[in-house]
VEXDREN-2710 file (C-alpha; in Angstrom, 1 decimal):
% VEXDREN-2710
k/r/px/py/pz
1/MET/30.7/-47.1/109.7
2/SER/30.8/-44.2/107.3
3/ASN/34.0/-42.7/106.1
4/ARG/33.4/-39.7/108.3
5/ALA/33.0/-41.9/111.3
6/TRP/36.3/-43.7/110.6
7/ILE/38.0/-40.3/110.3
8/TYR/36.6/-39.2/113.7
9/PHE/37.6/-42.5/115.2
10/GLY/41.1/-42.2/113.9
11/ILE/41.5/-38.6/115.1
12/VAL/40.2/-39.3/118.6
13/SER/42.3/-42.5/119.0
14/PHE/45.4/-40.5/118.0
15/LEU/44.5/-37.5/120.2
16/TRP/43.8/-39.7/123.3
17/GLY/46.9/-41.8/122.6
18/ILE/49.5/-39.0/122.6
19/PRO/49.0/-37.1/125.9
20/TYR/51.4/-39.3/127.8
21/LEU/54.2/-38.4/125.3
22/PHE/53.7/-34.7/125.7
23/ILE/53.2/-34.9/129.5
24/ARG/56.6/-36.7/129.7
25/ILE/58.2/-34.0/127.5
26/ALA/56.8/-31.2/129.6
27/VAL/57.9/-32.6/132.9
28/ASP/61.3/-33.4/131.5
29/GLU/61.5/-29.8/130.5
30/GLY/60.9/-28.7/134.0
31/VAL/57.1/-28.0/134.0
32/PRO/55.7/-28.7/137.4
33/PRO/52.8/-31.3/137.2
34/ALA/50.3/-29.1/138.9
35/PHE/51.1/-26.1/136.6
36/LEU/51.0/-28.5/133.6
37/ALA/47.5/-29.7/134.7
38/TRP/46.3/-26.2/135.2
39/VAL/47.4/-24.9/131.8
40/ARG/45.9/-27.9/130.1
41/VAL/42.6/-27.5/131.9
42/VAL/42.4/-23.7/131.3
43/LEU/43.2/-24.0/127.6
44/GLY/40.8/-26.9/127.1
45/ALA/38.0/-25.0/128.9
46/LEU/38.5/-21.8/126.9
47/VAL/38.3/-23.7/123.6
48/LEU/35.4/-25.9/124.5
49/LEU/33.4/-23.0/126.0
50/GLY/33.8/-21.2/122.7
51/ILE/32.5/-24.2/120.8
52/VAL/29.6/-24.7/123.2
53/TRP/28.7/-21.1/123.0
54/ARG/28.6/-21.2/119.2
55/ALA/26.5/-24.3/119.3
56/GLY/24.0/-22.7/121.6
57/LEU/24.6/-25.2/124.4
58/LEU/25.7/-23.0/127.3
59/GLY/22.1/-23.2/128.7
60/SER/22.4/-26.9/129.1
61/LEU/24.9/-26.3/132.0
62/ARG/22.3/-24.4/134.0
63/GLY/21.5/-26.4/137.2
64/LYS/24.2/-29.0/136.5
65/TRP/27.1/-27.5/138.4
66/ARG/26.6/-29.4/141.6
67/LEU/26.6/-32.7/139.7
68/LEU/29.5/-31.6/137.5
69/ALA/31.7/-30.8/140.5
70/PRO/32.3/-34.5/141.7
71/TYR/32.9/-35.5/138.1
72/ALA/35.5/-32.7/137.6
73/LEU/37.2/-33.8/140.9
74/VAL/37.7/-37.5/140.1
75/GLU/38.1/-37.2/136.3
76/ILE/40.4/-34.1/136.1
77/VAL/41.5/-32.4/139.3
78/VAL/43.0/-35.6/140.8
79/PRO/44.2/-37.6/137.8
80/PHE/45.8/-34.8/135.7
81/PRO/48.5/-33.7/138.2
82/LEU/49.1/-37.3/139.4
83/ILE/49.9/-38.5/135.9
84/GLY/52.4/-35.7/135.6
85/PHE/54.0/-36.5/139.0
86/GLY/54.1/-40.2/138.0
87/GLU/55.7/-39.6/134.7
88/ARG/58.7/-38.0/136.4
89/ASP/59.7/-41.6/137.2
90/VAL/58.1/-43.9/134.7
91/SER/58.0/-43.8/130.9
92/SER/55.1/-42.5/128.9
93/SER/54.6/-46.0/127.6
94/VAL/54.3/-47.5/131.1
95/ALA/51.9/-44.7/132.1
96/ALA/49.7/-45.4/129.1
97/ILE/49.6/-49.2/129.8
98/LEU/48.6/-48.5/133.4
99/ILE/45.8/-46.2/132.3
100/ALA/44.7/-48.9/129.9
101/ALA/43.5/-50.8/132.9
102/VAL/40.7/-48.3/133.5
103/PRO/38.0/-50.7/132.1
104/LEU/39.2/-53.3/134.6
105/ILE/38.8/-50.9/137.4
106/VAL/35.3/-50.0/136.2
107/ALA/34.4/-53.7/136.4
108/LEU/35.8/-53.9/139.9
109/LEU/34.0/-50.7/141.1
110/ALA/30.8/-52.0/139.6
111/LEU/30.9/-55.0/141.9
112/ARG/30.4/-52.6/144.8
113/TYR/28.5/-49.7/143.3
114/ASP/26.4/-51.2/140.5
115/PRO/25.0/-54.6/141.6
116/SER/23.3/-55.1/138.2
117/GLU/26.8/-55.4/136.6
118/ARG/27.7/-58.9/137.8
119/VAL/31.1/-60.1/136.5
120/SER/30.9/-63.8/135.7
121/GLY/31.8/-66.2/132.9
122/LEU/34.0/-64.6/130.3
123/ARG/33.8/-61.2/131.9
124/LEU/35.3/-62.7/135.1
125/VAL/38.0/-64.4/133.1
126/GLY/38.8/-61.1/131.4
127/LEU/39.0/-59.3/134.8
128/LEU/41.5/-61.9/136.0
129/VAL/43.5/-61.8/132.8
130/GLY/43.7/-58.0/132.9
131/LEU/44.8/-57.9/136.5
132/ALA/47.5/-60.5/135.7
133/GLY/48.7/-58.0/133.0
134/VAL/49.0/-55.3/135.6
135/VAL/50.9/-57.7/137.9
136/ALA/53.2/-58.6/135.0
137/LEU/53.9/-55.0/134.2
138/VAL/54.6/-53.9/137.7
139/GLY/56.3/-57.1/138.9
140/ILE/58.7/-57.6/136.0
141/ASP/59.6/-54.1/134.7
142/ILE/59.5/-51.7/137.6
143/ALA/59.5/-53.8/140.8
144/GLY/63.2/-53.1/141.4
145/SER/62.9/-49.3/141.6
146/THR/61.2/-47.5/144.5
147/ASP/60.8/-44.3/142.6
148/GLU/59.2/-46.1/139.7
149/LEU/56.8/-48.0/142.0
150/ILE/55.7/-44.7/143.6
151/GLY/55.2/-43.2/140.1
152/ALA/53.2/-46.2/139.0
153/GLY/51.1/-46.0/142.2
154/LEU/50.3/-42.3/141.5
155/ILE/49.2/-43.2/137.9
156/GLY/47.2/-46.1/139.3
157/ILE/45.3/-43.7/141.6
158/ALA/44.7/-41.5/138.5
159/ALA/43.3/-44.6/136.7
160/VAL/40.8/-45.1/139.6
161/GLY/39.7/-41.5/139.1
162/TYR/39.3/-42.1/135.3
163/ALA/37.2/-45.2/136.1
164/ALA/35.0/-43.5/138.7
165/GLY/34.3/-40.5/136.6
166/PRO/32.3/-42.3/133.8
167/MET/30.3/-44.2/136.4
168/TRP/29.2/-40.9/138.0
169/LEU/28.6/-39.5/134.5
170/ALA/26.4/-42.5/133.5
171/ARG/24.3/-42.2/136.7
172/TYR/23.8/-38.4/136.8
173/LEU/24.9/-36.7/133.6
174/SER/24.2/-39.1/130.8
175/GLY/21.8/-36.8/129.0
176/MET/24.3/-33.9/128.5
177/ASP/26.1/-33.1/125.3
178/SER/29.8/-34.3/125.8
179/ARG/31.2/-30.9/124.7
180/ALA/29.1/-29.0/127.2
181/LEU/29.8/-31.5/129.9
182/MET/33.6/-31.3/129.5
183/ALA/33.5/-27.5/129.1
184/GLY/31.7/-27.2/132.5
185/ALA/33.9/-29.8/134.1
186/LEU/37.1/-28.2/133.0
187/THR/35.9/-24.8/134.1
188/LEU/35.2/-26.2/137.6
189/ALA/38.5/-28.1/137.7
190/ALA/40.4/-24.9/137.0
191/ILE/39.3/-23.5/140.4
192/PRO/41.1/-25.9/142.8
193/LEU/44.0/-26.3/140.4
194/THR/44.7/-22.6/140.3
195/PRO/46.2/-22.3/143.9
196/LEU/48.1/-25.6/143.4
197/ALA/49.6/-24.2/140.2
198/ALA/50.4/-20.9/141.8
199/ALA/52.2/-22.7/144.6
200/ASP/54.5/-24.5/142.2
201/LEU/55.3/-22.3/139.2
202/PRO/58.1/-23.0/136.8
203/ASP/61.5/-21.8/137.9
204/GLY/62.2/-19.9/134.8
205/ALA/61.1/-19.3/131.2
206/LEU/59.6/-22.3/129.5
207/SER/61.4/-23.9/126.6
208/ALA/59.9/-24.1/123.2
209/ASP/59.3/-27.9/123.7
210/ALA/57.5/-27.3/126.9
211/ILE/55.2/-24.6/125.4
212/TRP/54.4/-26.7/122.4
213/SER/53.6/-29.7/124.8
214/LEU/51.2/-27.5/126.8
215/LEU/49.4/-26.2/123.7
216/VAL/49.0/-29.7/122.3
217/LEU/47.7/-31.1/125.6
218/GLY/45.2/-28.3/126.2
219/VAL/44.0/-27.5/122.6
220/LEU/44.3/-30.9/120.9
221/CYS/44.3/-33.7/123.5
222/THR/41.6/-32.1/125.6
223/ALA/39.4/-29.7/123.7
224/ALA/39.6/-31.0/120.2
225/ALA/39.6/-34.7/121.4
226/PHE/36.3/-34.2/123.3
227/ALA/34.7/-32.2/120.5
228/PHE/35.5/-35.0/118.0
229/PHE/34.5/-37.7/120.4
230/GLY/31.1/-36.0/120.8
231/ALA/30.7/-36.0/117.0
232/LEU/31.7/-39.7/116.9
233/VAL/29.1/-40.7/119.5
234/ILE/26.4/-38.9/117.5
235/GLU/27.6/-40.7/114.3
236/ILE/28.0/-44.3/115.6
237/GLY/26.7/-44.5/119.1
238/ALA/28.6/-44.7/122.5
239/GLY/29.1/-48.5/122.4
240/ARG/31.2/-48.6/119.3
241/ALA/32.9/-45.2/120.0
242/LEU/34.3/-46.6/123.3
243/VAL/36.4/-49.1/121.3
244/ILE/38.9/-46.2/121.4
245/THR/39.7/-47.4/124.9
246/TYR/41.6/-50.3/123.3
247/VAL/43.3/-48.4/120.5
248/ALA/44.6/-45.3/122.3
249/PRO/47.1/-47.2/124.6
250/VAL/48.7/-48.8/121.5
251/VAL/49.0/-45.3/120.0
252/ALA/50.6/-44.1/123.2
253/VAL/53.1/-46.9/123.4
254/ALA/54.1/-46.4/119.7
255/ALA/54.5/-42.7/120.3
256/GLY/56.8/-43.2/123.3
257/VAL/58.9/-45.7/121.4
258/ILE/59.2/-43.6/118.2
259/ALA/59.5/-40.1/119.7
260/LEU/61.3/-40.7/122.9
261/ASP/63.2/-43.9/122.0
262/GLU/61.6/-45.7/125.0
263/ARG/62.3/-49.4/125.3
264/LEU/59.5/-51.8/126.3
265/GLY/60.6/-54.5/128.7
266/PRO/59.0/-57.9/128.7
267/GLY/56.6/-56.9/131.5
268/SER/55.3/-54.0/129.4
269/VAL/54.8/-56.2/126.3
270/VAL/53.0/-58.9/128.2
271/GLY/51.2/-56.5/130.4
272/LEU/49.8/-54.4/127.5
273/PHE/48.6/-57.6/125.7
274/LEU/46.9/-59.0/128.8
275/ILE/45.4/-55.7/129.9
276/LEU/43.8/-55.0/126.5
277/ILE/42.5/-58.6/126.1
278/GLY/41.2/-58.6/129.7
279/SER/39.6/-55.2/129.4
280/TRP/37.8/-56.3/126.2
281/LEU/36.4/-59.4/127.8
282/ALA/35.6/-57.8/131.2
283/THR/33.5/-55.1/129.5
284/GLY/31.4/-57.5/127.5
285/GLY/33.6/-58.8/124.8
286/GLY/33.3/-56.0/122.2
287/PRO/31.1/-53.1/121.1
288/ALA/27.4/-52.9/121.0
289/THR/25.4/-55.1/118.6
290/GLY/24.0/-53.6/115.4
291/ARG/20.6/-53.1/116.9
292/GLU/22.0/-51.5/120.0
293/SER/24.2/-49.3/117.9
294/ARG/21.4/-48.2/115.7
295/ARG/19.3/-47.3/118.8
296/GLU/22.3/-45.4/120.3
297/ARG/22.8/-43.4/117.0
298/ARG/19.1/-42.6/116.8
299/SER/19.1/-41.4/120.5
300/ALA/22.3/-39.4/120.0
301/ARG/20.9/-37.7/116.9
302/GLU/17.7/-36.8/118.7
303/GLY/19.7/-35.3/121.5
304/ALA/21.9/-33.4/119.0
305/SER/18.8/-31.8/117.5
306/ASN/17.2/-31.0/120.8
307/PRO/19.5/-29.3/123.4
308/ARG/16.7/-29.5/126.0
309/ALA/16.7/-33.3/125.7
310/ARG/20.4/-33.4/126.4
311/SER/20.2/-31.3/129.5
312/SER/17.3/-33.3/131.0
END
């Protein structure tokens, strides 16, 4: 990878690793989860729409709204508030470890919805190892608390949404520029989140920590992260770019330990290790081969130079 690609990779890994920290700070400061999700979505949409407009990509959204709506629902509308509700009762580290199981959920969903993706051999071993990690996390560290179990369950539902979203994207929206796609999805997601946020507004003025958390979540962790991720995909291809899936949870756990003084129990340590190893094996044992990566980079660059190709 080029130095520029490594920079993009580091930025996105960091930006997708810290949301759980700032979600926890915001809810601890009294920000209602639905309102938190709405602010994050609106800020992200405004920034990305500006980027997409300057790049001349707004036209690529024409005719895509009906396909974008289901993606926005399962990827944003459902998961964003649920993670906020869940983090009222579980630490940001536990939330990040649970979300790290998304590749395992993708493998499970593929058994039913994508028959071509048969899980066998090492991939089946990886699936079982990763699920054992989830059991270790839930069974050892949080099994004794009903509130924590409910919080973990809400985050688990969010993880299912995060897994279903990319599957819908791959089937119906794979030709779109990632910045335009997320700008459209965030815009649509703001519509159902608006009445939810209006029904549960903050009780009083927001603290400085809450305001900064909302700004970081909306501008950096949402808009900037997707803009840099799109650039990374163009630079190195989607296969290698998705290695971020295995780096971001480690960043999230480190952020929770350093910034919030969270303590990892034995279930969290074992669970994180097993989930990451299991996810790596269950999704094919690593990034794309050199030949596949070169083909992906060539395709991405062709799409970048031809907006019509991306919107087809």
